[in-house]
N, C-alpha and C positions, 0 to 999 in steps of 0.2 A: 550220733545215733549208732548204737551196736548194730552189728550185720543180723541177718536172721540166724546164722549159724551160731553166732555169739550168744544170741537169747536162747537157742536151743540148748547150748551147752549150760548156759545159767540153770535153766529149769532142770535140767539133767543132774547138775549138782546138787540142787535143791531136793531132788527126789531120792539123790544117793543118801542124803542125811537121814532122811527117815527108814532107809534100810527095808526090811520086808515087812514092816508093820503094816499091815494092810488097813487097820482101823485108822491108825494116824494119817496114812496117805489118803483116805477117803475124806478125813475129816478136814486136811490141808486142801484138797480140791475144792470143799465146799466153801471154804475160808477165803479161797481166790475169787470164786464167783461173787460172793459179797462185797469185792472191791470194783466190781466192774461199773463203768460209767453208766449213770442213770439213762433207762431206755423209754423214749416218749410214748405215752399212753395212747396217742392216736397212730401208732405204728403197730399195735398190737392187734394186726388185722390178719385174716387168714393169707392174702398172697405174702406175706413176710414170714410165715411159719416154714421151716425146712421140712421138706417131704423126707420121710425114711427114719424119722427119729420116734422114738417110744414116747418121750415127753415132747412138750410144746417148746419149741425153740424158735424166737423171732429174731431175725436177722436183717438189717439194711445195711447199704454201704453207700457213701457219700464219695464225689470226686473232691479232694481238697487240694489244690494247687497241684494236680495232675497225680496226687497220691489217693489210694483208697483208705476211706476211713469207716470202720467197721462200728457198730453198735449192736448189741444182742441183749436178750434176756431170755429167760427159761422158767417154767413153772415147778422145776424140781432143783434143789440146791447142786446136786452133783452135775447134773448138766449145765447148769449155768457157770460151774467150775470149769468144765471141760472146754467151753465154748470161751471162756476167759482166757485160757492157757493158747488157743489158736489166736485170738485177737492179740493176746501179748505179742506173738511171734510175726502176724503178718499185718497188723495196723500200722497206717501210714508210710505203705511202701508203694513202689510203683507197681503198676499192673503186672509189667515183666517179671519182678522180683517174686510175686506172688505165684504166677504161674509156672515159673520155674522152680519154686521153693521144694526142696525135699523135706519133707516134714519127719525126720528120722528119731526126733526125741520120743515120738508116742511109742516107738518101739523099744528104743533104747532104755526108757523108765519102766518098761512092761505094763504099759497101760492096758494091755488087753488081758493079763491076767488079773488087773485091778477091778475093771469094769465089766468084764463078762461079754458075752457075744452080741446081745441086744443093744447095748450102748456102744461097743464097738461099731457096728453098723451105722449106728446114729452119729458117731464121731467121723465116720468117714463120709456120711452124707452132708456134715458140716462143712467138712473140708473141701466137698465137691460144689458146695453152694458159694463157699468164699471166692474159689478159683473162678466159678463162673461170673461172679460179680466183677471181678478183674478183668477176665476175658471182653466182659460187656463195655467196660470204660475204656480198655485198650482200643476195642474196635470202634468205640466213639471218638477218641483221640485221634485216630488214624484216618478217621472220615473226612 
């Protein structure tokens, strides 16, 4: 399995190919969301919604052999694409890897300029929630 940094570098390369074409970039983000693992309908509940997102984003995390496995969905295609990028980088990692991860790809691909400030705040909320789930699992493992 590739390291977190290697996956971020792959994402950076993919976005570099798109150049400054904002429309193609947004379409690509939406396309990435379409490939997310299907989200269980019974988990579309209030307590799984990430607070701080303009759109509805549901996120759950499970312990799979000591690693965090995320599943997510959103009611908008762009947001679904954003969470899919985060899952691609952080999924099936140890809690420590997730907590310590420096997600520099977001700035390096110029995501702030692509999605605007509202969605940037939502993206920060997604990262925070993913790291909180990792911290909770780490605490449980160390108990």
